[in-house]
Backbone as ProteinMPNN parsed JSONL, in Angstrom:
{"seq_chain_A": "MPTTVRRRTERANRVLAGWVDRLPPVVRGVVTPDMVGFAVLGLLTFAVDLVLLAVLERVTVLPLPASVTLAYAVAFGLNYLLNRTLNFRSHAPVGPQLARFVVVIACDFGITLGVTTGLTTVGVDFRIARVAAAACVAVFTYSAYRWWVFRDTLPDRVRLLGSDALRS", "coords_chain_A": {"N_chain_A": [[252.578, -1.942, 112.502], [248.892, -1.807, 112.334], [246.735, -4.184, 113.431], [244.432, -5.177, 111.81], [245.325, -4.445, 109.374], [247.724, -5.801, 109.07], [246.217, -8.564, 109.212], [245.189, -8.422, 106.846], [246.844, -8.122, 104.924], [248.345, -10.534, 105.449], [246.285, -12.545, 104.649], [246.171, -11.557, 101.762], [248.622, -12.39, 101.18], [248.467, -15.053, 101.319], [246.17, -15.548, 99.449], [247.988, -15.182, 96.889], [250.005, -16.893, 96.892], [249.616, -19.097, 98.213], [248.819, -21.543, 97.364], [251.122, -23.043, 96.942], [252.267, -24.637, 98.538], [251.006, -27.074, 98.266], [252.111, -27.961, 95.915], [253.971, -30.556, 94.481], [256.917, -31.943, 96.54], [259.395, -31.744, 94.756], [258.751, -29.893, 93.051], [258.328, -27.447, 94.873], [260.599, -27.051, 95.862], [261.959, -25.622, 93.915], [260.034, -23.519, 93.053], [259.227, -20.833, 94.614], [256.897, -19.357, 97.245], [257.187, -16.686, 97.279], [258.371, -16.191, 94.706], [256.03, -16.991, 93.019], [254.526, -15.123, 93.841], [255.739, -12.602, 93.186], [255.584, -12.988, 90.515], [252.557, -12.988, 89.974], [252.015, -10.517, 90.849], [253.889, -9.077, 89.315], [252.595, -9.42, 86.852], [250.33, -8.06, 87.071], [250.775, -5.436, 87.333], [252.192, -5.122, 85.114], [250.056, -5.305, 83.267], [249.022, -2.912, 84.145], [250.746, -1.137, 83.179], [250.967, -1.792, 80.334], [248.316, -0.816, 79.649], [248.187, 1.703, 80.336], [250.226, 2.585, 78.726], [249.281, 2.013, 76.229], [246.884, 4.021, 76.346], [248.394, 6.23, 76.602], [249.738, 6.434, 74.056], [247.508, 6.354, 72.359], [245.966, 8.819, 72.815], [247.524, 10.971, 73.643], [250.198, 13.164, 72.589], [252.752, 12.66, 73.025], [256.152, 11.377, 72.368], [257.158, 7.992, 71.572], [259.148, 7.298, 73.473], [258.649, 8.973, 75.558], [256.029, 8.347, 76.404], [256.454, 5.523, 77.084], [258.252, 5.828, 79.403], [256.453, 7.381, 81.226], [254.542, 5.24, 81.67], [256.043, 3.204, 82.468], [257.075, 4.047, 85.026], [254.836, 4.456, 86.68], [253.722, 2.039, 86.948], [256.168, 0.409, 88.04], [256.487, 1.705, 90.414], [253.987, 1.573, 91.743], [254.524, -1.843, 91.668], [256.341, -1.87, 93.327], [255.504, -0.942, 95.606], [253.479, -2.855, 95.995], [254.643, -5.586, 96.169], [256.53, -5.06, 98.256], [254.817, -4.83, 100.513], [252.657, -6.629, 100.086], [253.863, -9.271, 98.987], [256.797, -9.707, 99.955], [256.511, -8.898, 102.433], [257.754, -6.735, 103.954], [259.593, -5.041, 106.602], [261.792, -3.371, 106.708], [263.707, -0.336, 106.905], [262.337, 2.25, 104.765], [263.982, 4.068, 103.425], [266.916, 2.982, 102.642], [266.208, 0.7, 101.259], [264.433, 1.746, 99.466], [266.335, 2.939, 97.834], [267.733, 1.032, 96.594], [265.933, -0.459, 95.396], [265.556, 1.796, 93.256], [268.254, 1.529, 91.808], [267.969, -0.909, 90.808], [265.647, -0.59, 89.018], [266.347, 1.262, 87.428], [268.332, -0.162, 86.12], [266.952, -2.16, 84.718], [264.809, -0.441, 83.457], [266.601, 1.022, 81.266], [267.137, -1.53, 79.678], [264.446, -2.143, 79.252], [263.374, 0.386, 77.533], [265.381, 0.401, 75.62], [265.219, -2.09, 74.371], [262.197, -2.011, 73.78], [262.097, 0.355, 72.301], [263.95, -0.097, 70.189], [263.077, -2.251, 68.818], [260.597, -1.499, 68.176], [261.511, 0.405, 65.996], [262.271, -1.007, 63.89], [259.961, -2.049, 62.909], [258.201, -3.531, 64.436], [255.244, -4.099, 66.407], [254.81, -1.663, 69.154], [253.232, -3.047, 71.51], [254.0, -5.488, 71.284], [256.76, -5.154, 71.272], [256.959, -4.201, 73.634], [256.458, -6.459, 75.673], [258.406, -8.373, 74.862], [260.613, -6.818, 75.818], [259.733, -6.838, 78.539], [260.014, -9.862, 79.059], [262.96, -9.941, 79.0], [263.728, -8.579, 81.538], [262.685, -9.803, 83.706], [263.744, -11.959, 84.969], [266.098, -10.929, 86.043], [265.002, -8.682, 87.555], [263.631, -10.148, 89.549], [265.296, -11.6, 91.155], [267.091, -9.499, 92.117], [265.11, -8.306, 93.503], [264.602, -10.293, 95.621], [267.266, -10.961, 96.62], [268.504, -8.947, 97.329], [267.112, -6.202, 97.296], [264.806, -6.506, 98.77], [266.215, -8.201, 101.065], [266.082, -7.89, 103.504], [263.959, -9.969, 104.109], [264.648, -12.169, 103.872], [264.544, -16.013, 104.74], [265.419, -17.096, 107.958], [267.3, -19.028, 108.096], [268.989, -18.432, 105.714], [269.874, -15.771, 106.146], [271.41, -16.109, 108.516], [273.585, -17.968, 107.603], [274.723, -16.834, 105.439], [276.056, -15.621, 102.264], [277.01, -18.429, 101.426], [274.892, -19.869, 101.636], [273.092, -18.883, 99.61], [274.023, -19.824, 97.399], [273.428, -22.736, 97.416]], "CA_chain_A": [[251.338, -2.084, 111.608], [247.948, -2.343, 113.047], [246.268, -5.755, 113.48], [243.842, -5.216, 110.66], [245.956, -4.086, 107.943], [248.403, -7.137, 108.988], [245.59, -9.469, 108.663], [244.627, -8.199, 105.298], [248.205, -8.528, 104.026], [248.55, -11.869, 105.552], [245.276, -12.891, 103.866], [246.583, -11.468, 100.468], [249.763, -13.125, 100.545], [247.99, -16.58, 101.303], [245.662, -15.716, 98.334], [248.929, -14.86, 95.983], [251.138, -17.544, 96.871], [249.545, -19.962, 99.348], [248.633, -22.707, 96.814], [252.519, -23.365, 96.414], [252.643, -25.593, 99.86], [250.531, -28.011, 97.838], [252.749, -28.801, 94.692], [254.806, -31.55, 94.499], [258.166, -31.341, 97.057], [260.351, -31.4, 94.058], [258.599, -28.564, 92.391], [258.116, -26.681, 96.057], [261.951, -26.833, 96.178], [262.094, -24.782, 92.691], [259.03, -22.337, 92.818], [258.836, -20.589, 95.841], [255.861, -18.545, 97.359], [257.525, -15.235, 96.746], [258.406, -16.071, 93.124], [254.784, -16.909, 92.513], [253.781, -13.643, 94.255], [256.491, -11.538, 92.336], [254.838, -13.321, 89.127], [251.26, -12.695, 89.847], [252.124, -9.176, 91.301], [254.329, -8.555, 88.115], [251.687, -9.421, 85.444], [249.366, -7.171, 87.273], [251.454, -4.291, 86.973], [252.517, -5.001, 83.631], [249.112, -4.887, 82.513], [248.684, -1.355, 84.077], [252.018, -0.484, 81.981], [250.591, -1.7, 78.847], [247.032, -0.181, 79.538], [248.681, 3.116, 80.103], [251.14, 2.767, 77.449], [248.215, 2.121, 75.116], [246.322, 5.155, 76.245], [248.938, 7.573, 76.125], [249.899, 6.338, 72.562], [246.145, 6.987, 71.436], [245.482, 9.967, 73.22], [248.561, 11.838, 73.624], [251.209, 13.53, 71.297], [253.919, 12.038, 73.407], [256.726, 10.437, 71.328], [257.249, 6.765, 72.334], [260.025, 7.255, 74.701], [258.473, 9.353, 76.744], [255.006, 7.359, 77.065], [257.195, 4.391, 77.673], [258.988, 6.23, 80.656], [255.576, 7.576, 82.13], [253.914, 4.109, 81.748], [256.892, 2.157, 83.328], [257.381, 4.691, 85.935], [253.885, 4.175, 87.41], [253.747, 0.589, 86.961], [257.013, 0.302, 88.886], [255.806, 2.372, 91.559], [252.667, 0.204, 92.085], [254.962, -2.786, 91.595], [257.524, -1.853, 94.589], [254.468, -0.96, 96.907], [252.714, -4.327, 96.352], [255.985, -6.622, 96.447], [257.108, -4.745, 99.672], [253.63, -4.924, 101.409], [251.736, -8.037, 100.257], [254.511, -10.316, 98.695], [257.912, -9.942, 100.729], [256.178, -8.342, 103.741], [259.122, -5.876, 104.216], [259.519, -3.818, 107.731], [262.75, -2.688, 106.524], [263.395, 0.843, 106.72], [262.129, 2.602, 103.366], [265.033, 4.878, 102.64], [267.958, 2.153, 101.987], [265.47, -0.244, 100.484], [263.827, 2.571, 98.007], [267.518, 3.286, 97.06], [268.298, -0.383, 95.989], [264.987, -0.379, 94.078], [265.786, 2.798, 92.218], [269.035, 1.091, 91.042], [267.334, -2.153, 89.944], [264.657, -0.254, 87.856], [267.218, 1.788, 86.639], [268.898, -1.186, 84.956], [265.568, -2.275, 84.207], [264.494, 0.951, 82.519], [267.458, 0.924, 80.039], [266.756, -2.551, 78.912], [262.937, -2.075, 78.753], [263.377, 1.524, 76.828], [266.042, -0.057, 74.413], [264.507, -3.073, 73.248], [260.851, -1.248, 72.952], [262.173, 1.413, 71.137], [264.935, -0.632, 69.204], [262.171, -3.14, 68.035], [259.535, -0.896, 67.126], [262.212, 1.131, 64.812], [262.311, -1.936, 62.828], [258.649, -2.406, 62.759], [257.648, -4.508, 65.623], [254.154, -3.284, 67.4], [254.846, -1.263, 70.345], [252.925, -3.814, 72.477], [254.918, -6.943, 71.303], [258.014, -5.089, 71.698], [256.947, -4.088, 75.342], [256.267, -7.766, 76.27], [259.642, -8.709, 74.713], [261.366, -6.196, 77.035], [259.56, -7.401, 79.73], [260.658, -10.927, 79.133], [264.493, -9.758, 79.014], [264.248, -8.124, 82.674], [261.922, -10.587, 84.782], [264.341, -13.083, 86.304], [266.849, -10.239, 86.977], [264.172, -8.1, 88.72], [263.098, -11.165, 90.729], [266.407, -11.922, 91.643], [267.337, -8.488, 92.508], [264.112, -8.034, 94.54], [264.486, -11.266, 96.417], [268.292, -11.084, 97.292], [269.005, -7.353, 97.309], [266.152, -5.006, 97.603], [264.05, -6.883, 99.993], [266.848, -9.037, 101.671], [265.722, -8.415, 105.209], [262.779, -10.836, 104.398], [264.896, -13.783, 103.541], [264.338, -16.969, 105.896], [266.806, -16.795, 109.0], [268.515, -19.684, 107.741], [269.972, -17.774, 104.635], [270.531, -14.479, 106.694], [272.13, -16.805, 109.154], [274.606, -18.58, 106.589], [275.108, -15.731, 104.587], [276.168, -16.251, 100.964], [276.718, -19.803, 101.41], [273.231, -20.294, 101.509], [272.605, -18.382, 98.163], [274.601, -20.899, 96.154], [272.651, -24.013, 97.649]], "C_chain_A": [[250.121, -2.573, 112.337], [247.638, -3.606, 112.519], [245.384, -5.902, 111.998], [244.35, -5.277, 109.533], [246.987, -5.575, 108.108], [247.888, -8.19, 108.619], [245.328, -9.608, 107.314], [245.939, -8.662, 104.427], [248.398, -9.826, 104.514], [247.603, -12.968, 104.732], [245.877, -12.721, 102.38], [247.588, -12.208, 100.092], [249.418, -14.475, 100.305], [247.152, -16.74, 99.7], [246.789, -15.726, 97.214], [249.619, -16.142, 95.619], [250.482, -18.901, 97.789], [249.304, -21.442, 98.756], [250.125, -23.52, 96.565], [252.996, -24.41, 97.291], [251.687, -26.969, 99.065], [250.916, -28.565, 96.629], [253.614, -29.772, 95.247], [256.338, -30.966, 95.361], [259.192, -31.08, 95.874], [260.092, -29.946, 93.319], [258.585, -27.14, 93.374], [259.854, -26.176, 96.235], [262.506, -25.694, 94.939], [261.096, -23.482, 92.801], [258.666, -21.901, 94.606], [257.442, -19.699, 96.049], [255.984, -16.957, 97.1], [257.742, -15.259, 95.437], [256.976, -16.231, 92.672], [254.329, -15.312, 92.84], [254.332, -12.634, 93.626], [255.686, -11.921, 90.72], [253.701, -12.804, 88.817], [251.292, -10.95, 89.549], [252.838, -8.3, 89.489], [253.27, -8.575, 86.792], [250.487, -8.721, 85.638], [249.836, -5.9, 86.964], [252.117, -4.262, 85.679], [251.394, -4.897, 83.054], [248.872, -3.771, 82.5], [249.911, -0.749, 83.126], [251.482, -0.63, 80.593], [249.211, -0.946, 78.756], [247.485, 1.37, 79.191], [249.379, 3.561, 79.247], [250.15, 3.18, 76.203], [247.271, 3.54, 74.988], [247.153, 6.181, 75.946], [249.554, 7.642, 74.868], [248.656, 6.903, 71.89], [245.777, 8.101, 71.708], [246.285, 11.264, 73.603], [249.199, 12.162, 72.152], [252.544, 13.274, 71.898], [254.637, 11.322, 72.74], [256.879, 9.343, 72.5], [258.275, 6.959, 73.755], [259.635, 7.734, 75.831], [257.063, 8.776, 77.622], [255.553, 5.874, 77.798], [257.648, 4.889, 79.193], [257.913, 6.43, 81.598], [254.842, 6.448, 82.456], [254.869, 3.118, 82.743], [256.855, 2.824, 84.665], [256.037, 4.264, 87.238], [253.585, 2.763, 87.665], [254.761, 0.231, 87.991], [256.828, 0.608, 90.181], [254.976, 1.596, 92.33], [253.481, -1.105, 92.335], [255.671, -3.044, 93.11], [256.466, -1.759, 95.674], [253.837, -2.354, 96.982], [253.541, -5.398, 96.887], [256.51, -6.221, 97.973], [255.966, -4.794, 100.769], [253.19, -6.464, 101.517], [252.858, -9.282, 99.915], [255.687, -10.607, 99.488], [257.7, -9.448, 102.067], [257.389, -7.682, 104.407], [258.883, -4.939, 105.486], [260.793, -3.302, 107.387], [262.644, -1.187, 106.789], [263.242, 1.222, 105.312], [263.491, 2.959, 102.755], [266.203, 3.767, 101.828], [267.191, 1.469, 101.001], [265.247, 0.345, 99.316], [265.056, 2.825, 97.156], [267.862, 2.298, 96.189], [267.513, -0.595, 94.893], [265.17, 0.251, 93.072], [266.971, 2.234, 91.239], [268.747, -0.141, 90.05], [266.285, -1.646, 88.829], [265.237, 0.474, 86.952], [267.919, 1.129, 85.375], [267.743, -1.399, 84.135], [265.146, -1.541, 83.148], [265.233, 0.944, 81.272], [267.564, -0.24, 79.307], [265.42, -2.346, 78.299], [263.074, -0.634, 77.418], [263.951, 0.935, 75.521], [265.648, -0.831, 73.722], [263.066, -2.609, 72.911], [261.101, -0.493, 72.024], [262.979, 0.831, 69.925], [263.787, -1.535, 68.352], [261.228, -2.54, 67.301], [260.445, 0.162, 66.112], [262.345, 0.154, 63.732], [260.97, -2.744, 62.617], [257.71, -3.451, 63.35], [256.594, -3.583, 66.312], [254.664, -3.178, 68.525], [254.515, -2.366, 71.626], [253.67, -4.865, 72.522], [256.141, -6.553, 71.461], [258.164, -4.84, 73.285], [257.186, -5.63, 76.025], [257.563, -8.637, 76.064], [260.369, -8.044, 75.89], [260.893, -6.73, 78.53], [260.102, -8.709, 80.351], [262.498, -10.943, 79.776], [264.545, -9.537, 80.756], [263.469, -8.866, 83.95], [262.602, -11.176, 85.773], [265.514, -12.036, 86.777], [266.359, -9.481, 88.126], [263.847, -9.069, 89.829], [264.296, -11.468, 91.664], [267.214, -10.875, 92.695], [266.319, -8.139, 93.858], [264.477, -8.97, 95.736], [265.856, -11.194, 97.454], [269.24, -9.635, 97.62], [268.206, -6.451, 97.719], [265.286, -5.227, 98.979], [264.808, -7.847, 100.834], [266.624, -9.043, 103.106], [264.305, -9.599, 105.222], [263.181, -12.233, 103.932], [264.781, -14.651, 104.84], [265.668, -16.665, 106.397], [267.894, -17.866, 108.564], [269.384, -19.317, 106.777], [270.284, -16.762, 105.196], [271.678, -15.266, 107.438], [273.595, -17.244, 108.421], [275.163, -17.685, 105.903], [275.057, -16.365, 103.258], [276.333, -17.692, 100.728], [275.671, -20.698, 100.988], [272.582, -20.102, 100.193], [272.676, -19.253, 97.082], [274.099, -22.232, 96.335], [271.51, -24.075, 96.87]], "O_chain_A": [[250.193, -3.645, 112.938], [248.076, -4.087, 111.474], [245.739, -6.737, 111.166], [243.949, -6.058, 108.67], [246.926, -6.393, 107.19], [248.507, -8.948, 107.873], [245.248, -10.673, 106.702], [245.941, -9.421, 103.458], [248.782, -10.47, 103.537], [248.043, -14.019, 104.267], [246.078, -13.771, 101.77], [247.665, -12.697, 98.964], [249.867, -15.1, 99.345], [247.349, -17.677, 98.926], [246.416, -16.515, 96.347], [249.829, -16.511, 94.464], [251.321, -19.792, 97.914], [249.523, -22.432, 99.455], [250.117, -24.606, 95.987], [253.984, -25.072, 96.976], [251.93, -28.029, 99.642], [250.292, -29.52, 96.168], [253.94, -29.759, 96.434], [256.871, -29.902, 95.047], [259.901, -30.09, 96.057], [260.948, -29.097, 93.07], [258.762, -26.014, 92.91], [260.2, -25.081, 96.679], [263.48, -24.984, 95.189], [261.613, -22.387, 92.578], [258.051, -22.52, 95.474], [256.879, -19.334, 95.017], [255.069, -16.195, 96.791], [257.296, -14.282, 94.836], [256.698, -15.439, 91.772], [253.851, -14.531, 92.018], [253.608, -11.664, 93.399], [255.307, -11.033, 89.957], [253.516, -12.229, 87.744], [250.864, -10.302, 88.594], [252.392, -7.362, 88.829], [253.286, -7.731, 85.896], [249.639, -8.639, 84.75], [249.123, -5.245, 86.205], [252.581, -3.194, 85.279], [251.536, -4.254, 82.014], [248.541, -3.2, 81.461], [249.681, 0.2, 82.376], [251.537, 0.293, 79.78], [248.996, -0.42, 77.663], [247.249, 2.031, 78.179], [249.34, 4.737, 78.886], [250.159, 4.178, 75.482], [246.966, 4.07, 73.919], [246.809, 7.029, 75.123], [249.936, 8.74, 74.463], [248.713, 7.768, 71.016], [245.129, 8.635, 70.809], [245.78, 12.365, 73.823], [248.92, 11.705, 71.044], [253.512, 13.687, 71.259], [254.019, 10.364, 72.275], [256.806, 9.487, 73.72], [257.926, 6.701, 74.907], [259.975, 7.296, 76.93], [256.908, 8.715, 78.841], [255.106, 5.332, 78.809], [257.295, 4.177, 80.134], [258.035, 5.908, 82.706], [254.376, 6.487, 83.595], [254.399, 2.407, 83.631], [256.557, 2.045, 85.571], [256.266, 3.881, 88.385], [253.157, 2.461, 88.779], [254.26, -0.319, 88.971], [257.014, -0.236, 91.058], [255.25, 1.058, 93.403], [253.115, -1.624, 93.389], [255.59, -4.046, 93.821], [256.571, -2.513, 96.641], [253.723, -2.91, 98.074], [253.234, -6.041, 97.89], [256.857, -7.101, 98.76], [256.326, -4.793, 101.946], [253.266, -7.249, 102.462], [252.723, -10.297, 100.599], [255.767, -11.79, 99.82], [258.626, -9.537, 102.873], [257.914, -8.194, 105.396], [257.994, -4.092, 105.4], [260.912, -2.34, 108.146], [261.505, -0.735, 106.903], [263.956, 0.601, 104.524], [264.033, 2.352, 101.832], [266.318, 3.752, 100.602], [267.52, 1.65, 99.829], [265.626, -0.136, 98.248], [264.948, 2.926, 95.934], [268.279, 2.589, 95.068], [267.919, -0.839, 93.757], [265.06, -0.285, 91.97], [266.828, 2.38, 90.025], [269.152, -0.308, 88.9], [266.132, -2.314, 87.807], [264.852, 0.473, 85.783], [268.07, 1.525, 84.219], [267.582, -0.895, 83.024], [265.125, -1.985, 82.0], [264.6, 0.867, 80.219], [268.098, -0.109, 78.205], [265.23, -2.36, 77.083], [262.759, -0.988, 76.282], [263.285, 0.908, 74.485], [265.583, -0.634, 72.508], [262.697, -2.807, 71.753], [260.487, -0.529, 70.957], [262.729, 1.214, 68.783], [263.756, -1.368, 67.133], [260.95, -2.808, 66.133], [259.701, 0.779, 65.35], [262.547, 0.601, 62.603], [260.94, -3.907, 62.217], [256.745, -4.024, 62.843], [256.919, -2.477, 66.744], [255.039, -4.184, 69.129], [255.311, -2.547, 72.548], [254.068, -5.294, 73.605], [256.904, -7.453, 71.814], [259.117, -5.146, 74.001], [258.087, -5.826, 76.842], [257.85, -9.507, 76.886], [260.693, -8.72, 76.867], [261.66, -6.966, 79.463], [260.5, -8.871, 81.504], [263.044, -11.652, 80.621], [265.34, -10.257, 81.359], [263.681, -8.477, 85.098], [262.385, -11.118, 86.983], [265.939, -12.24, 87.915], [266.851, -9.452, 89.255], [263.823, -8.677, 90.996], [264.142, -11.554, 92.882], [267.788, -11.204, 93.734], [266.721, -7.788, 94.967], [264.653, -8.435, 96.83], [265.772, -11.306, 98.677], [270.386, -9.499, 98.048], [268.628, -5.773, 98.656], [265.124, -4.453, 99.923], [264.022, -8.515, 101.506], [266.904, -9.994, 103.834], [263.774, -9.968, 106.27], [262.433, -13.176, 103.672], [264.905, -14.101, 105.934], [266.657, -16.224, 105.813], [269.106, -17.667, 108.641], [270.531, -19.76, 106.831], [271.405, -16.489, 104.767], [272.831, -15.115, 107.036], [274.643, -16.738, 108.823], [276.376, -17.837, 105.764], [274.34, -17.327, 102.981], [275.739, -18.162, 99.758], [275.576, -21.737, 100.334], [271.751, -20.865, 99.7], [271.877, -19.469, 96.17], [274.31, -22.992, 95.39], [270.766, -25.053, 96.941]]}, "name": "protein", "num_of_chains": 1, "seq": "MPTTVRRRTERANRVLAGWVDRLPPVVRGVVTPDMVGFAVLGLLTFAVDLVLLAVLERVTVLPLPASVTLAYAVAFGLNYLLNRTLNFRSHAPVGPQLARFVVVIACDFGITLGVTTGLTTVGVDFRIARVAAAACVAVFTYSAYRWWVFRDTLPDRVRLLGSDALRS"}
């Protein structure tokens, strides 16, 4: 990676999660910089998802599941790129990592589409339904990103100790 790109990436990572180091030690043990970065990038790409979904619902004749699918795909593609580059700063080969990512978003997508469509069917506004769906998948997605998709970025202690370190 060229030096200027690396510097920009490091600066963006500090902006995303650098303030975590100033938290009390007890909180720092629970709230990690990559968790904060994931949340910030997730909120950004979720906003992209909602705006695109609202635009698709307003200006196209696509059925809701198609609109949700298109908005979701764009947002998750952006989310992968930003998390890989800025948050987890992964240098692993893209192929296997992308394959793991696709499995995660397939699971997320099933929940998202099911909850969004199901709630709108019973009269909930599609925006509120989409927020509810996002809440259902946030914890799963973070865990999958950290310990499976971007596992090459785990601290050396965790990598050396293996699965025992993940339980502590």
